[in-house]
N, C-alpha and C positions, 0 to 999 in steps of 0.2 A: 255361124253359132248357134242362132235360134231353132234352126232344124235338127242340130244336133243334141241342143240341151234339153228340148221338150221333150223327147222320147226317152232320155237318160234319167230325167227326173219322174216321169210317170212309170219307169221301170223301177226305178228303186220305191216309191210310194207304194206300188202293187206287190212289189216283194216284202217290203216291211209289213205292210198287212197281214199278208199270208204268213209270214214267218216270226213275226212279233206281236201278231194278235190272235189270228184265225188257229194257227196250230198250236201254240200253249194253251188255248181256251179249250182245243178238242181233246188235248192228251189230259189236261187237268177234270174236263167232266168225265172221260173215260176211267181216269183212275179211281175218282170219288164214285164212282157208280160200281164198278168192277171190284174194286180193290180198296173199299172204305177204309177198312181199320189200318191196312199199310199206307196208305195215302195220309192219314192223321198221324202216323209217326209209331205204328204198332204200339198205343200207350197201353199201360197193366191200370187196372182200376182195382181199387178195393173198396166196399162199401160206397161206390160212385164216386171216389175223389181219385184223380190220378197219382199214382203212387212211382210212376217210371214209366220206362220204356223196355220192349223187349230186346232192343237194338243196340241200348247203351248201358253198361255195367255202372254200377253203384257202389262207393266206398261204405262196405260193412266192416266195422272194428269190432262191433259187439261179440264177446266169445259164445253168447248163445245164437249165433246166426253163420251161416257159411260163408265164406271170405272169399272173394274172387279173385281174378288175375292182377296184380299190381298193375296200376295206371301211370303210364308215362307223359302224363299231361300237367301242364302247369299253369297255374300257381296251385292252383286245387285237383285232385285227383278227379278223372273221368269228367272232364269239362269240353263238353263235345266242340266247342269252338275251337280248341287247342289240339285237335287231334293229330298224335305224330308218334312216331316211335321215338327212342330214345337216341337212337344213333351210335350205340354203342357197340362195338365189335366183340366177338367172342373172347377175344385177349385183353381186352381192356381192363385195366385195373378197377376202374370205377364200377364197370359191370360186375365183377369178380365180388367187390366189398359190398356192392347192393344186394348181390344172390346169397353171400354169408350172412348179411344180418337179417335180411328175411328168414333164411333157413334157423337162424337163432331165434327169432321172435317164434316163428311157429314151434319149435321145440320148446320154448319156455310157456307157450299158451298150453302145451298136452305135453308136459314131460314123461307121460308113461307112453306116448307113443314111439317105438322105435321103428314103424316102416320108414320106407326112403321118401323123402318129401317128393311129392310129383314136380315135374318141373315147370308147368303152368302156374304154380304156387308162388314160383320166384321169379318169373320173366316175364313181362308186359310183351302183350302182342303188338304188332306192328301197328295199329292204329291207337292204341294206349285206351282203347274203350271197350274191348271185348265183355260181353256180358255171359261168357259161358266159361265153363271150366270142363274138365275131363271128368269122366265118371270116378277114376281115380282119385283125383285131386279131391273130388266131394266124399267120398269113403274115406280117405285119410282124416277128414274132419269130424268125422261121423264120433268118435270117442269121445272128444272135447265138448262137443254139441249135448251128446247123451248126458254127460257129467253135469255140464253146466245148466241143463235142464230139469235134471233128475227123471229123465226119460230111459227107458230099455235102448242101448244101441241097435237092436236090430229091429225097432220100429223107426229109427231114422234112418237106418240104411235101406229099409223097405221103401222110406218115402224118397230116398234118391233115385232107387231102383224106379219107381214109378214116375220120377220126372226125368229120366234120362230120355233123350230125345234122338232115336235111331238115324244113322244116314239116310238121305232122301232116296228114295227110291231102292232103299238096301244096300247102296254098294257109292252114294256120292257124298263124299264128307268124312267124318268122325262122329261118332256117339259122342255126344255133349249134354249138359247139364245148364239151363239157364239159372244163374243165381239168384235171381229177383224171384222168379217165380218158385223155386225152390224155397226161398226164405218165407214168402207168403204162404205156401203149404205148412211148413213148420210151425208159424206162428198161429195154425188152425191146428196143428195137433195138440192132443189134451195128453 
């Protein structure tokens, strides 16, 4: 029994050191060295203070700011520790009621806007944490924000255009706008 147990235990401790200590340490050092911003959580700073992450949405409700996608996390919106979708199917009455309520809220916030409401303003993403909206969703909100801030709509639209991120390598993904970055740029707009 000792002849079998000794090599098994030795192998167990060697593999534990390699896979449990050495490998994670090498990966952590490499990530911190090569991709320090991403490894730290892609934090967004304003005046030296952390105001959020590029990777997790925030709950903007002020009419003077762009609003992101609805969050499916509970009990509070954009709770990163509760990432999940709503699991409501397309024919579920609760989903239909939620979408209808969000459309009514968007219409009430900007009664003069007769454009079609972009789908990403009324449906949550799969994770419930999406920090991006489509350029169409951002453009939909330009009138409300311009009115609330007493700024020309074309200035706000130009800001949306400059904050639009294009697909990676020109074809991977969709054009998108990071709501936190857009709102920070909007706050700098005079």
